[in-house]
N, CA, C and O of each residue as an XYZ file, in Angstrom:
736
protein
N      -9.647     32.364     -4.152
C     -10.055     30.997     -3.867
C      -8.820     30.105     -3.695
O      -7.908     30.113     -4.521
N      -8.817     29.350     -2.620
C      -7.711     28.415     -2.372
C      -7.905     27.186     -3.251
O      -9.007     26.646     -3.355
N      -6.807     26.752     -3.886
C      -6.830     25.519     -4.677
C      -5.692     24.622     -4.184
O      -4.944     24.997     -3.281
N      -5.570     23.449     -4.776
C      -4.500     22.520     -4.389
C      -3.123     23.132     -4.652
O      -2.140     22.740     -4.023
N      -3.050     24.091     -5.580
C      -1.775     24.761     -5.873
C      -1.267     25.554     -4.663
O      -0.064     25.764     -4.507
N      -2.197     25.987     -3.817
C      -1.829     26.798     -2.647
C      -1.370     25.958     -1.466
O      -0.785     26.479     -0.517
N      -1.634     24.663     -1.525
C      -1.323     23.788     -0.392
C       0.096     23.258     -0.511
O       0.467     22.647     -1.513
N       0.888     23.504      0.539
C       2.270     23.030      0.527
C       2.289     21.531      0.823
O       1.406     21.004      1.499
N       3.304     20.867      0.305
C       3.405     19.416      0.454
C       4.514     19.052      1.436
O       5.353     19.875      1.804
N       4.482     17.765      1.848
C       5.469     17.301      2.826
C       6.868     17.662      2.345
O       7.181     17.591      1.157
N       7.690     18.047      3.302
C       9.029     18.526      2.983
C       9.117     20.038      3.129
O      10.209     20.580      3.301
N       7.966     20.733      3.063
C       7.943     22.194      3.234
C       8.185     22.522      4.704
O       7.619     21.881      5.590
N       9.020     23.514      4.956
C       9.407     23.845      6.340
C       8.231     24.256      7.226
O       8.274     24.033      8.436
N       7.182     24.853      6.651
C       6.028     25.288      7.464
C       5.340     24.098      8.138
O       4.681     24.258      9.166
N       5.497     22.903      7.555
C       4.829     21.723      8.106
C       5.582     21.110      9.285
O       5.059     20.234      9.974
N       6.800     21.567      9.512
C       7.581     20.996     10.621
C       7.849     22.006     11.736
O       8.554     21.703     12.698
N       7.291     23.191     11.603
C       7.488     24.233     12.619
C       6.290     24.310     13.559
O       5.167     23.973     13.182
N       6.545     24.759     14.789
C       5.447     25.061     15.700
C       4.932     26.443     15.305
O       5.676     27.424     15.321
N       3.653     26.504     14.951
C       3.054     27.761     14.498
C       2.920     28.737     15.665
O       2.781     28.337     16.821
N       2.965     30.025     15.334
C       2.872     31.080     16.348
C       1.413     31.395     16.663
O       0.534     31.295     15.807
N       1.181     31.783     17.931
C      -0.156     32.221     18.340
C      -0.564     33.415     17.484
O       0.274     34.237     17.112
N      -1.842     33.505     17.178
C      -2.375     34.660     16.468
C      -2.616     35.750     17.510
O      -3.301     35.527     18.508
N      -2.051     36.923     17.269
C      -2.283     38.044     18.188
C      -3.735     38.461     18.084
O      -4.294     38.581     16.994
N      -4.331     38.676     19.243
C      -5.751     39.033     19.267
C      -5.933     40.523     19.464
O      -5.142     41.137     20.180
N      -6.933     41.124     18.867
C      -7.852     40.489     17.917
C      -7.152     40.196     16.588
O      -6.201     40.881     16.211
N      -7.642     39.156     15.877
C      -7.041     38.813     14.585
C      -7.226     39.960     13.586
O      -8.185     40.727     13.670
N      -6.299     40.057     12.654
C      -6.400     41.091     11.611
C      -7.465     40.681     10.594
O      -7.889     39.526     10.561
N      -7.887     41.625      9.774
C      -8.846     41.315      8.706
C      -8.255     40.289      7.746
O      -8.969     39.412      7.258
N      -6.947     40.394      7.471
C      -6.285     39.419      6.591
C      -6.386     38.011      7.170
O      -6.685     37.056      6.453
N      -6.132     37.890      8.476
C      -6.191     36.571      9.126
C      -7.616     36.014      9.086
O      -7.821     34.830      8.823
N      -8.590     36.878      9.348
C      -9.993     36.434      9.287
C     -10.361     36.002      7.870
O     -11.028     34.983      7.687
N      -9.933     36.764      6.871
C     -10.231     36.415      5.477
C      -9.582     35.102      5.074
O     -10.184     34.293      4.367
N      -8.345     34.891      5.529
C      -7.656     33.622      5.228
C      -8.442     32.457      5.816
O      -8.640     31.436      5.158
N      -8.888     32.616      7.056
C      -9.645     31.551      7.714
C     -10.972     31.292      6.992
O     -11.375     30.139      6.839
N     -11.646     32.344      6.551
C     -12.893     32.181      5.791
C     -12.614     31.442      4.477
O     -13.393     30.580      4.067
N     -11.508     31.781      3.826
C     -11.137     31.098      2.580
C     -10.824     29.623      2.828
O     -11.115     28.771      1.989
N     -10.225     29.326      3.993
C      -9.909     27.935      4.341
C     -11.201     27.124      4.492
O     -11.286     25.995      4.008
N     -12.198     27.693      5.158
C     -13.491     27.004      5.300
C     -14.123     26.821      3.923
O     -14.652     25.753      3.614
N     -14.067     27.864      3.099
C     -14.657     27.778      1.761
C     -13.961     26.715      0.920
O     -14.613     26.010      0.149
N     -12.640     26.596      1.061
C     -11.909     25.547      0.342
C     -12.465     24.173      0.704
O     -12.699     23.343     -0.174
N     -12.679     23.933      2.017
C     -13.186     22.627      2.447
C     -14.570     22.371      1.863
O     -14.859     21.267      1.401
N     -15.425     23.390      1.885
C     -16.767     23.241      1.304
C     -16.667     22.953     -0.194
O     -17.345     22.063     -0.707
N     -15.823     23.707     -0.888
C     -15.639     23.496     -2.333
C     -15.106     22.097     -2.618
O     -15.532     21.443     -3.570
N     -14.168     21.642     -1.786
C     -13.523     20.346     -2.026
C     -14.498     19.184     -1.848
O     -14.281     18.094     -2.377
N     -15.576     19.429     -1.094
C     -16.578     18.382     -0.852
C     -17.741     18.457     -1.851
O     -18.625     17.601     -1.852
N     -17.726     19.479     -2.690
C     -18.742     19.649     -3.735
C     -18.183     18.986     -4.998
O     -17.222     19.479     -5.589
N     -18.787     17.866     -5.408
C     -18.232     17.076     -6.515
C     -17.976     17.900     -7.775
O     -16.941     17.757     -8.425
N     -18.932     18.762     -8.109
C     -18.807     19.562     -9.326
C     -17.623     20.535     -9.239
O     -16.804     20.615    -10.154
N     -17.546     21.275     -8.118
C     -16.448     22.235     -7.940
C     -15.104     21.528     -7.808
O     -14.096     21.985     -8.346
N     -15.099     20.402     -7.083
C     -13.856     19.648     -6.885
C     -13.293     19.195     -8.233
O     -12.085     19.251     -8.466
N     -14.184     18.749     -9.111
C     -13.725     18.298    -10.422
C     -13.264     19.486    -11.268
O     -12.221     19.432    -11.919
N     -14.056     20.556    -11.246
C     -13.742     21.740    -12.052
C     -12.380     22.336    -11.684
O     -11.606     22.722    -12.560
N     -12.097     22.405    -10.379
C     -10.857     23.046     -9.916
C      -9.784     22.053     -9.472
O      -8.757     22.447     -8.920
N     -10.031     20.744     -9.717
C      -9.062     19.705     -9.364
C      -8.709     19.738     -7.874
O      -7.535     19.785     -7.506
N      -9.740     19.713     -7.024
C      -9.552     19.764     -5.580
C      -9.664     18.368     -4.984
O     -10.536     17.589     -5.370
N      -8.783     18.056     -4.045
C      -8.920     16.815     -3.290
C      -9.839     17.099     -2.109
O      -9.699     18.130     -1.450
N     -10.765     16.211     -1.840
C     -11.711     16.419     -0.745
C     -10.974     16.438      0.590
O     -10.115     15.600      0.863
N     -11.336     17.418      1.408
C     -10.735     17.536      2.736
C     -11.789     17.880      3.759
O     -12.805     18.493      3.434
N     -11.547     17.484      5.008
C     -12.463     17.817      6.111
C     -11.832     18.832      7.059
O     -12.515     19.415      7.902
N     -10.531     19.037      6.915
C      -9.838     19.998      7.761
C      -8.607     20.526      7.063
O      -8.028     19.870      6.197
N      -8.214     21.735      7.459
C      -6.991     22.337      6.913
C      -6.436     23.295      7.963
O      -7.184     23.990      8.650
N      -5.132     23.316      8.069
C      -4.465     24.206      9.019
C      -3.605     25.206      8.242
O      -3.109     24.906      7.156
N      -3.441     26.395      8.816
C      -2.686     27.459      8.131
C      -1.294     27.015      7.661
O      -0.878     27.407      6.571
N      -0.548     26.202      8.455
C       0.770     25.771      7.957
C       0.700     25.040      6.613
O       1.681     25.020      5.870
N      -0.441     24.447      6.301
C      -0.593     23.767      5.017
C      -0.658     24.753      3.854
O      -0.565     24.366      2.689
N      -0.819     26.029      4.189
C      -0.779     27.093      3.174
C       0.545     27.855      3.274
O       0.728     28.895      2.641
N       1.465     27.312      4.086
C       2.757     27.971      4.265
C       2.693     29.118      5.271
O       3.627     29.914      5.363
N       1.594     29.207      6.025
C       1.398     30.284      7.011
C       1.580     29.686      8.405
O       0.765     28.876      8.845
N       2.641     30.080      9.093
C       2.927     29.475     10.392
C       2.223     30.229     11.525
O       2.857     30.810     12.406
N       0.902     30.197     11.466
C       0.057     30.799     12.505
C      -0.941     29.753     12.977
O      -1.323     28.862     12.218
N      -1.362     29.863     14.232
C      -2.272     28.891     14.836
C      -3.719     29.165     14.403
O      -4.525     29.728     15.144
N      -4.004     28.740     13.171
C      -5.322     28.899     12.574
C      -5.691     27.581     11.905
O      -4.860     26.964     11.239
N      -6.944     27.149     12.082
C      -7.392     25.913     11.434
C      -8.866     26.019     11.085
O      -9.613     26.791     11.688
N      -9.265     25.233     10.105
C     -10.665     25.179      9.695
C     -11.070     23.725      9.532
O     -10.272     22.887      9.114
N     -12.328     23.437      9.870
C     -12.897     22.108      9.649
C     -14.288     22.288      9.050
O     -14.968     23.283      9.300
N     -14.691     21.303      8.255
C     -16.048     21.283      7.715
C     -16.378     19.831      7.389
O     -15.874     19.276      6.413
N     -17.231     19.216      8.220
C     -17.623     17.827      8.003
C     -18.847     17.499      8.845
O     -19.265     18.271      9.708
N     -19.405     16.327      8.564
C     -20.545     15.823      9.318
C     -20.141     14.471      9.884
O     -19.525     13.664      9.189
N     -20.491     14.217     11.166
C     -20.138     12.919     11.759
C     -21.286     11.927     11.570
O     -22.307     12.254     10.965
N     -21.108     10.715     12.093
C     -22.113      9.656     11.933
C     -23.463     10.015     12.535
O     -24.499      9.531     12.077
N     -23.456     10.862     13.558
C     -24.708     11.272     14.202
C     -25.329     12.481     13.506
O     -26.277     13.084     14.010
N     -24.778     12.824     12.338
C     -25.242     13.946     11.532
C     -25.035     15.310     12.184
O     -25.708     16.280     11.837
N     -24.097     15.379     13.131
C     -23.694     16.677     13.684
C     -22.786     17.338     12.658
O     -21.890     16.698     12.109
N     -23.018     18.616     12.403
C     -22.181     19.341     11.448
C     -21.139     20.147     12.212
O     -21.458     20.883     13.146
N     -19.898     19.991     11.797
C     -18.783     20.744     12.379
C     -18.257     21.649     11.277
O     -17.672     21.176     10.302
N     -18.463     22.939     11.430
C     -17.965     23.887     10.443
C     -17.419     25.082     11.217
O     -18.172     25.951     11.658
N     -16.099     25.109     11.375
C     -15.460     26.116     12.212
C     -14.197     26.663     11.567
O     -13.462     25.951     10.883
N     -13.970     27.941     11.805
C     -12.681     28.558     11.562
C     -12.200     28.985     12.935
O     -12.880     29.751     13.618
N     -11.036     28.501     13.350
C     -10.586     28.732     14.726
C      -9.193     29.349     14.802
O      -8.289     29.012     14.037
N      -9.061     30.257     15.748
C      -7.770     30.850     16.074
C      -7.284     30.253     17.391
O      -8.064     30.079     18.327
N      -6.000     29.944     17.456
C      -5.326     29.495     18.681
C      -6.034     28.339     19.397
O      -6.245     28.414     20.607
N      -6.405     27.271     18.676
C      -7.055     26.144     19.357
C      -6.080     25.433     20.287
O      -4.901     25.267     19.975
N      -6.605     25.017     21.437
C      -5.797     24.294     22.432
C      -6.598     23.121     22.958
O      -7.792     23.244     23.233
N      -5.933     21.980     23.097
C      -6.563     20.839     23.756
C      -6.439     21.108     25.253
O      -5.329     21.232     25.770
N      -7.575     21.198     25.953
C      -7.532     21.506     27.385
C      -7.733     20.262     28.241
O      -7.368     20.259     29.417
N      -8.306     19.209     27.674
C      -8.398     17.928     28.374
C      -8.628     16.830     27.345
O      -9.110     17.081     26.241
N      -8.272     15.604     27.731
C      -8.478     14.477     26.810
C      -8.579     13.179     27.596
O      -8.154     13.091     28.748
N      -9.150     12.182     26.951
C      -9.312     10.870     27.573
C      -7.990     10.116     27.569
O      -7.073     10.435     26.813
N      -7.917      9.121     28.423
C      -6.781      8.193     28.388
C      -7.036      7.217     27.239
O      -6.111      6.817     26.531
N      -8.297      6.844     27.067
C      -8.669      5.913     26.004
C      -8.346      6.518     24.644
O      -8.480      7.721     24.422
N      -7.915      5.636     23.742
C      -7.538      6.085     22.409
C      -8.440      5.465     21.352
O      -9.225      4.557     21.627
N      -8.305      5.975     20.147
C      -9.035      5.461     18.993
C      -8.145      5.613     17.768
O      -7.066      6.201     17.843
N      -8.598      5.086     16.657
C      -7.861      5.218     15.393
C      -8.829      4.913     14.261
O      -9.840      4.240     14.460
N      -8.514      5.409     13.080
C      -9.319      5.105     11.893
C      -8.778      3.819     11.266
O      -7.611      3.767     10.880
N      -9.617      2.779     11.159
C      -9.147      1.504     10.590
C      -8.561      1.653      9.188
O      -7.684      0.882      8.800
N      -9.041      2.640      8.423
C      -8.520      2.856      7.072
C      -7.323      3.785      7.034
O      -6.826      4.110      5.956
N      -6.849      4.220      8.209
C      -5.728      5.152      8.269
C      -6.181      6.575      7.996
O      -7.362      6.822      7.752
N      -5.248      7.503      8.036
C      -5.538      8.908      7.794
C      -4.871      9.367      6.508
O      -3.900      8.773      6.038
N      -5.414     10.429      5.958
C      -4.830     11.052      4.786
C      -4.639     12.529      5.080
O      -5.062     13.017      6.128
N      -4.007     13.238      4.162
C      -3.704     14.641      4.399
C      -3.568     15.347      3.054
O      -2.990     14.810      2.109
N      -4.113     16.560      2.986
C      -4.017     17.340      1.751
C      -2.568     17.662      1.382
O      -2.266     17.920      0.217
N      -1.670     17.647      2.377
C      -0.254     17.953      2.131
C       0.571     16.706      1.809
O       1.778     16.793      1.585
N      -0.086     15.553      1.788
C       0.630     14.293      1.529
C       0.008     13.640      0.300
O      -1.151     13.224      0.322
N       0.795     13.555     -0.776
C       0.299     13.035     -2.053
C       0.512     11.531     -2.218
O       0.543     11.021     -3.338
N       0.655     10.837     -1.112
C       0.858      9.390     -1.184
C       0.046      8.748     -0.070
O      -0.348      9.411      0.889
N      -0.192      7.476     -0.204
C      -0.894      6.770      0.856
C       0.144      6.330      1.878
O       1.197      5.805      1.516
N      -0.153      6.544      3.156
C       0.748      6.105      4.219
C      -0.036      5.118      5.077
O      -0.865      5.522      5.893
N       0.228      3.814      4.893
C      -0.529      2.813      5.636
C      -0.148      2.786      7.117
O       1.006      3.008      7.485
N      -1.138      2.510      7.944
C      -0.880      2.367      9.383
C      -1.940      3.046     10.215
O      -2.685      3.904      9.741
N      -1.990      2.634     11.490
C      -2.943      3.213     12.430
C      -2.316      4.409     13.130
O      -1.157      4.377     13.544
N      -3.114      5.465     13.249
C      -2.677      6.699     13.903
C      -3.420      6.798     15.236
O      -4.619      7.073     15.250
N      -2.718      6.575     16.367
C      -3.411      6.659     17.652
C      -3.841      8.092     17.970
O      -3.068      9.038     17.822
N      -5.085      8.225     18.405
C      -5.659      9.531     18.761
C      -6.454      9.377     20.063
O      -6.858      8.273     20.430
N      -6.670     10.500     20.752
C      -7.536     10.475     21.935
C      -8.962     10.200     21.481
O      -9.418     10.744     20.476
N      -9.670      9.347     22.234
C     -11.069      9.049     21.918
C     -11.971     10.255     22.167
O     -12.907     10.510     21.409
N     -11.680     10.992     23.236
C     -12.463     12.181     23.582
C     -11.512     13.304     23.966
O     -10.418     13.060     24.475
N     -11.937     14.526     23.717
C     -11.125     15.667     24.134
C     -11.975     16.931     24.143
O     -13.050     16.994     23.546
N     -11.460     17.920     24.832
C     -12.102     19.232     24.874
C     -11.087     20.241     24.373
O      -9.926     20.228     24.783
N     -11.536     21.117     23.482
C     -10.648     22.182     23.013
C     -11.282     23.538     23.297
O     -12.500     23.678     23.407
N     -10.409     24.520     23.409
C     -10.841     25.916     23.504
C     -10.162     26.662     22.368
O      -9.023     26.369     22.006
N     -10.879     27.632     21.809
C     -10.338     28.432     20.710
C     -11.180     29.695     20.588
O     -12.159     29.890     21.308
N     -10.772     30.534     19.666
C     -11.526     31.737     19.343
C     -12.095     31.553     17.941
O     -11.371     31.156     17.028
N     -13.393     31.838     17.758
C     -13.981     31.681     16.428
C     -13.839     32.969     15.608
O     -13.278     33.959     16.078
N     -14.347     32.936     14.403
C     -14.217     34.070     13.488
C     -14.867     35.352     14.001
O     -14.472     36.455     13.623
N     -15.869     35.195     14.869
C     -16.563     36.369     15.411
C     -15.919     36.880     16.695
O     -16.424     37.817     17.313
N     -14.797     36.264     17.101
C     -14.105     36.706     18.302
C     -14.646     36.090     19.574
O     -14.267     36.506     20.669
N     -15.534     35.096     19.452
C     -16.083     34.429     20.632
C     -15.199     33.266     21.047
O     -14.665     32.549     20.201
N     -15.046     33.081     22.368
C     -14.330     31.895     22.829
C     -15.276     30.714     22.708
O     -16.418     30.770     23.164
N     -14.795     29.652     22.094
C     -15.596     28.438     21.983
C     -14.910     27.316     22.734
O     -13.684     27.222     22.779
N     -15.746     26.462     23.327
C     -15.251     25.276     24.018
C     -16.006     24.105     23.410
O     -17.231     24.034     23.504
N     -15.279     23.192     22.790
C     -15.910     22.066     22.102
C     -15.511     20.752     22.755
O     -14.327     20.466     22.936
N     -16.515     19.958     23.105
C     -16.269     18.600     23.605
C     -16.432     17.674     22.416
O     -17.506     17.597     21.820
N     -15.371     16.978     22.075
C     -15.343     16.180     20.855
C     -15.080     14.719     21.176
O     -14.393     14.396     22.145
N     -15.639     13.835     20.348
C     -15.355     12.407     20.517
C     -15.327     11.740     19.153
O     -15.844     12.275     18.172
N     -14.723     10.575     19.107
C     -14.709      9.784     17.881
C     -14.086     10.507     16.698
O     -13.002     11.081     16.801
N     -14.796     10.470     15.566
C     -14.268     11.034     14.327
C     -13.963     12.523     14.464
O     -12.935     12.992     13.975
N     -14.845     13.267     15.124
C     -14.619     14.710     15.297
C     -13.321     14.953     16.062
O     -12.539     15.831     15.699
N     -13.095     14.180     17.114
C     -11.860     14.332     17.906
C     -10.635     14.043     17.038
O      -9.617     14.726     17.148
N     -10.737     13.033     16.181
C      -9.612     12.677     15.300
C      -9.298     13.827     14.337
O      -8.136     14.201     14.175
N     -10.325     14.383     13.701
C     -10.123     15.472     12.731
C      -9.453     16.672     13.415
O      -8.481     17.220     12.896
N      -9.968     17.069     14.561
C      -9.402     18.229     15.257
C      -7.958     17.953     15.697
O      -7.107     18.839     15.610
N      -7.677     16.731     16.170
C      -6.299     16.412     16.580
C      -5.349     16.467     15.387
O      -4.221     16.942     15.513
N      -5.800     15.987     14.239
C      -4.970     16.009     13.027
C      -4.583     17.452     12.694
O      -3.424     17.733     12.390
N      -5.558     18.368     12.754
C      -5.276     19.770     12.408
C      -4.428     20.458     13.480
O      -3.522     21.226     13.156
N      -4.714     20.190     14.732
C      -3.906     20.793     15.814
C      -2.462     20.297     15.728
O      -1.526     21.044     16.012
N      -2.287     19.026     15.332
C      -0.924     18.511     15.114
C      -0.180     19.370     14.093
O       1.000     19.671     14.277
N      -0.870     19.766     13.013
C      -0.219     20.623     12.006
C       0.298     21.912     12.644
O       1.348     22.421     12.254
N      -0.430     22.436     13.615
C      -0.015     23.680     14.275
C       1.215     23.459     15.152
O       1.895     24.409     15.539
N       1.489     22.195     15.459
C       2.649     21.849     16.289
C       3.765     21.204     15.475
O       4.700     20.632     16.036
N       3.664     21.299     14.147
C       4.720     20.760     13.280
C       4.758     19.243     13.226
O       5.799     18.654     12.936
N       3.612     18.603     13.508
C       3.547     17.136     13.536
C       2.659     16.652     12.394
O       1.552     17.152     12.196
N       3.163     15.673     11.647
C       2.392     15.064     10.562
C       1.728     13.792     11.105
O       2.236     13.183     12.046
N       0.603     13.395     10.518
C      -0.125     12.224     11.028
C       0.738     10.980     11.073
O       0.623     10.173     11.996
N       1.606     10.819     10.077
C       2.415      9.589     10.023
C       3.512      9.557     11.082
O       4.118      8.511     11.312
N       3.773     10.697     11.730
C       4.737     10.706     12.841
C       4.235      9.848     14.006
O       5.031      9.407     14.834
N       2.924      9.610     14.076
C       2.318      8.826     15.161
C       2.286      7.327     14.859
O       2.090      6.519     15.767
N       2.476      6.951     13.598
C       2.374      5.534     13.218
C       3.587      4.770     13.742
O       4.723      5.226     13.608
N       3.339      3.609     14.336
C       4.412      2.760     14.857
C       5.294      2.323     13.688
O       4.826      1.659     12.763
N       6.576      2.701     13.738
C       7.495      2.436     12.618
C       7.748      0.938     12.418
O       7.844      0.469     11.283
N       7.858      0.179     13.534
C       8.141     -1.260     13.426
C       6.914     -2.051     12.993
O       7.025     -3.020     12.241
N       5.737     -1.633     13.473
C       4.509     -2.368     13.184
C       3.372     -1.366     12.940
O       2.606     -1.051     13.850
N       3.274     -0.867     11.682
C       2.289      0.186     11.372
C       0.843     -0.178     11.721
O       0.026      0.707     11.976
N       0.527     -1.473     11.733
C      -0.852     -1.870     12.014
C      -1.029     -2.436     13.418
O      -1.985     -3.162     13.690
N      -0.097     -2.097     14.303
C      -0.246     -2.489     15.699
C      -1.397     -1.649     16.277
O      -1.421     -0.425     16.146
N      -2.333     -2.330     16.907
C      -3.472     -1.612     17.476
C      -2.972     -0.812     18.679
O      -2.375     -1.376     19.595
N      -3.216      0.501     18.678
C      -2.735      1.329     19.789
C      -3.282      0.834     21.127
O      -4.417      0.365     21.220
N      -2.450      0.950     22.153
C      -2.821      0.510     23.495
C      -4.078      1.251     23.961
O      -4.261      2.434     23.675
N      -4.939      0.527     24.687
C      -6.129      1.129     25.300
C      -7.001      1.826     24.261
O      -7.472      2.941     24.489
N      -7.217      1.168     23.119
C      -7.967      1.846     22.061
C      -9.007      0.934     21.426
O      -8.970     -0.290     21.555
N      -9.929      1.582     20.738
C     -10.876      0.847     19.895
C     -11.002      1.612     18.595
O     -10.825      2.831     18.581
N     -11.307      0.917     17.485
C     -11.391      1.607     16.197
C     -12.559      2.584     16.152
O     -13.592      2.370     16.786
N     -12.379      3.649     15.397
C     -13.425      4.633     15.178
C     -14.068      4.306     13.848
O     -13.401      4.277     12.813
N     -15.347      4.062     13.879
C     -16.069      3.743     12.633
C     -16.657      5.041     12.083
O     -17.491      5.668     12.736
N     -16.235      5.439     10.908
C     -16.793      6.650     10.274
C     -16.974      6.376      8.809
O     -17.431      7.248      8.070
């Protein structure tokens, strides 16, 4: 079981490297790691388990956050329209995105960052990704709003980018150009 002890924190080299593509088909170890990542997210959102194991609630996690520099990510959350997103993905790629941007008015957080980092993080309002799921199927997901933000945050981890790298250094609360806030 993955716990907060397994999650590397800012300053760890895995968080600043571009992760390597997972050779296909994925190994059993890689599949098991991805299943454990999804289970961690589910556990972290269960109040009883989160308290018992001292887990911070998360909606997404990328392999580099476990010190594994491979292009693997997991998400588990529900959006405002009650759509459930629960995926373990290998080699996710953004294949298209909107010009329009969005941001979370309350800012973003990260399991690898133990401090609050104030500021708006500009993200694409809509995007399409392609990836391979745990069963070896190619998936194509059209995402918008909060879902698009979560997936971009995790894909950034695969590219060695932290959410705060996007925040305007001179004016953290400058509203990103061509954007509207995402209400979640």
